[in-house]
C-alpha positions in Angstrom: 188.0 -87.6 -2.0 191.0 -88.9 -3.9 190.8 -91.8 -6.2 191.8 -95.2 -4.8 195.2 -96.6 -5.7 195.3 -98.9 -8.7 196.3 -101.8 -6.5 193.4 -101.3 -4.1 191.0 -101.0 -7.0 192.2 -104.2 -8.6 191.9 -106.1 -5.4 188.4 -104.7 -4.8 187.2 -105.8 -8.2 188.7 -109.3 -7.7 187.0 -109.5 -4.4 183.6 -108.5 -5.9 184.0 -111.0 -8.7 184.6 -113.8 -6.3 182.1 -112.8 -3.6 179.6 -115.5 -4.6 182.1 -118.3 -5.1 182.5 -121.0 -2.5 185.6 -121.0 -0.4 188.1 -123.4 -2.2 189.8 -124.2 1.1 193.5 -124.5 1.7 195.8 -124.8 -1.3 197.4 -128.2 -1.4 201.1 -128.1 -0.6 202.1 -131.7 -1.1 205.2 -131.0 -3.1 207.5 -133.8 -3.9 210.6 -133.9 -1.8 213.6 -135.9 -3.0 215.3 -135.9 0.4 218.8 -137.5 0.4 218.7 -140.5 -2.0 221.9 -142.2 -1.2 223.8 -140.0 1.3 225.0 -136.4 1.6 228.1 -137.0 -0.5 225.9 -137.5 -3.6 224.2 -134.2 -2.9 227.5 -132.3 -2.6 228.8 -133.7 -5.8 225.6 -132.9 -7.7 225.5 -129.4 -6.2 229.2 -128.8 -7.1 228.6 -130.0 -10.7 225.6 -127.9 -11.3 227.2 -124.7 -9.9 230.2 -125.3 -12.2 227.9 -125.4 -15.1 227.0 -121.8 -14.4 230.6 -120.9 -14.9 231.2 -120.5 -11.2 234.4 -121.8 -9.5 233.7 -124.6 -7.0 236.1 -126.2 -4.6 235.4 -128.8 -1.9 237.6 -129.0 1.2 237.5 -130.6 4.6 236.3 -128.2 7.3 239.7 -128.0 8.9 241.2 -126.7 5.7 238.5 -124.0 5.1 240.6 -121.0 6.3 243.5 -122.0 4.0 241.0 -122.5 1.1 239.5 -119.1 1.7 243.0 -117.5 1.8 243.9 -119.3 -1.5 240.7 -118.1 -3.2 241.3 -114.5 -2.1 244.9 -114.7 -3.3 243.9 -116.2 -6.7 241.5 -113.3 -7.1 244.0 -110.7 -6.1 241.5 -109.2 -3.7 242.6 -107.0 -0.9 239.5 -105.2 0.3 236.5 -107.4 1.2 233.1 -106.6 2.6 232.4 -108.8 5.7 228.8 -109.2 7.0 228.1 -109.3 10.7 228.4 -112.8 12.2 231.0 -114.1 9.8 233.0 -116.8 11.7 236.2 -115.3 13.0 238.3 -118.2 11.9 237.4 -118.0 8.2 239.9 -115.2 7.5 242.5 -116.5 10.0 244.9 -117.3 7.2 244.1 -114.5 4.8 247.2 -112.6 5.7 247.9 -109.0 6.8 247.4 -107.6 3.3 243.7 -108.3 3.4 241.5 -105.6 4.8 238.1 -106.7 6.0 235.5 -104.0 5.8 232.7 -104.7 8.3 229.2 -103.7 7.5 228.4 -102.1 10.9 227.5 -99.3 10.4 226.3 -100.2 6.9 228.8 -99.4 4.1 227.6 -96.9 1.5 226.8 -97.9 -2.0 229.9 -96.1 -3.2 232.1 -97.9 -0.7 230.7 -101.3 -1.6 231.2 -100.6 -5.3 234.9 -99.8 -4.7 235.6 -103.0 -2.8 237.3 -106.0 -4.4 234.6 -108.4 -3.3 232.5 -109.9 -0.4 232.7 -113.1 1.6 229.6 -114.7 3.0 228.1 -117.9 4.2 224.6 -119.0 3.1 221.3 -120.3 4.5 220.8 -123.3 2.3 222.0 -124.6 -1.1 220.1 -126.7 -3.7 221.8 -129.6 -5.5 219.2 -129.9 -8.3 219.5 -126.3 -9.5 223.0 -125.3 -8.1 221.3 -122.4 -6.3 222.6 -120.7 -3.1 220.0 -119.0 -0.9 220.9 -116.2 1.5 218.4 -114.9 4.1 220.3 -112.1 5.8 221.3 -114.4 8.7 224.6 -114.3 10.5 227.5 -114.3 8.1 225.3 -113.4 5.2 224.4 -109.8 5.7 222.0 -107.5 3.8 221.3 -108.0 0.1 223.4 -105.0 -1.1 226.6 -106.8 0.2 226.2 -109.5 -2.5 224.8 -107.4 -5.3 227.3 -104.6 -5.6 230.8 -106.0 -5.3 232.0 -107.7 -8.5 233.3 -110.8 -6.7 231.4 -113.1 -4.3 233.2 -115.8 -2.3 230.5 -118.0 -0.7 231.1 -120.7 1.8 228.6 -123.6 1.9 228.6 -126.3 4.5 227.9 -129.7 3.2 225.0 -130.2 5.6 223.4 -127.1 4.1 222.9 -128.7 0.8 219.5 -130.2 0.0 218.2 -132.0 -3.0 215.4 -129.9 -4.4 213.7 -126.5 -4.2 210.8 -127.8 -1.9 213.5 -129.2 0.4 215.1 -125.8 0.6 211.8 -124.0 1.2 211.1 -126.3 4.1 214.3 -124.9 5.8 213.7 -121.3 5.1 211.7 -118.7 7.0 209.4 -117.0 4.5 209.4 -113.9 6.6 213.1 -113.3 6.0 214.5 -111.4 3.0 215.9 -114.0 0.6 218.5 -113.8 -2.3 218.6 -116.8 -4.6 221.9 -117.1 -6.5 222.4 -119.5 -9.4 225.9 -118.8 -10.7 227.4 -115.4 -11.5 225.0 -112.6 -12.5 224.4 -112.8 -16.2 221.8 -111.9 -18.9 221.4 -112.2 -22.6 220.0 -109.8 -25.2 217.7 -110.7 -28.0 220.6 -112.1 -30.0 221.7 -114.2 -27.1 224.9 -112.3 -26.4 225.8 -113.1 -22.8 226.6 -110.2 -20.5 227.9 -111.0 -17.0 227.8 -108.8 -13.9 224.6 -107.0 -14.7 222.5 -107.6 -11.6 225.2 -108.8 -9.2 228.7 -110.1 -9.1 230.5 -111.0 -12.3 232.5 -113.8 -10.5 231.1 -116.4 -8.0 233.5 -118.6 -6.1 232.0 -121.3 -4.0 233.8 -123.3 -1.3 232.0 -126.4 0.0 233.2 -127.3 3.5 232.6 -130.9 4.4 
C-alpha cells in the first residue's frame, strides 16, 4: 500500500490532535463595514486617489463619454491589438477606430498570442476605495485570469456604483466560488535592496477609467 500524501497525513494528524476538543462553533464574521459615509462621490474620489498612488493612470468620465475615453486611452498607449473577453459591452469600443483589432477570447487565445498583443480591456466585479483594489471574478466583460496577467497593458473600466468602501464590503458582493483576481496597481515587486521592478506578475501598465 502506498504512503498517504503529505497533505492527507497532515490533516489526519490535526484531526487526531483536536479529536477531544469541544466544537468551537461558528467563527464570528462580524467584520466592520464602512458602507458609504457621505455619498458615492466620496468613494469614487478616494478610490481614484488610491489607485493613482500605485502609479496607475486614472480618469473619471460621465457614462456617455466612456467610448470616447476608451478610444483616447488606447490612442495614448498606441495599442492596436487588444484582447477582448466574452461579454464586453459592444459600445465600449465603438469609437476606437478601424485601426484597432479586437481579439476575442473564444476560443481561448494561446499564451503566445496573448503575450504578443498590445493589451487587454476589461470591466470588473467590484472596486475598493480604501485599498485602490480592483477585483475581477471572470464574469461577463472580465474573462479568464490569463487575459489580465499576460498582456503588458490593462485598460479596466470601473462603474462608479461598483466602488465600495472597504474589503469586507467587497467580499459581501463577491461569490467565493468564482475565481478572483485582486489588482492593486500595476504588477510590481522589489528585491532585497528595494529596487522596484514592474511587470513581473502581470501588466506593467494599468489604466483605469471610472464611469459615473
